[in-house]
N, C-alpha and C positions, 0 to 999 in steps of 0.2 A: 484861122487867120492872130487873131489875138494870142494863138496858143503858142504857136512859132515867134512870137514878141516877146512873153513873157518870160520879165529876169526870174528865171532860178537855175542854181548851181550846181544841181543833183543831174545825175547822168537820165538820160529820158528815156527808161524805163520807171525810175521812181518817181519823176515829178508827176506832183500835186496840183491839176489847174481851179480849184474848189474856188480862190478868187476871182478870176479868172471869170467863170461862169457865176457865178453869182455879179460881176461889174457887167456882162451880156443880160445877163436876168434886171438887172436895174436899169437896165438902158431902154434896150425893149420896153415894161413899161412904164418908165419916162415918151419913151416915145404915143404910144397907146393913149397917154393919159391928154397927152397937149393932143395928140389926136380926138380924142374924145370930145377937148374942152374948144379948140380954135380952128376946125373944118369949118364953116357954116354951111355948104352944098353935103345934105344925107348924102348924095348918091356917091362921093368920094369916100366918104365914110371908109366902107367894108373892102374897097382896091389899097386904098391906106394901108389898112392893116395885113392885106396879104403881104406888099411888101415887109413893111415890119417886120413879119415872118419869116417869109425868105429872107430877109438880109439877118436879123437872127441867127438861122440855120449859117447862114455862109460861114458868119465869126465865130462859133463853134464846130466846123464841120474837121473832123482833122487831119 
């Protein structure tokens, strides 16, 4: 998703998505940290981590 909107004037086969992937990683880390500190019910912690993982995978899908 972010790859398709990431600003880069290079032809598709020469584009580099390093900054985009770093942003996705930072977003996932921030969400995981927030989940660890803000979720009060421990039973919801691992399902939320699964959602965060799938969300990150969807963002970085080619």
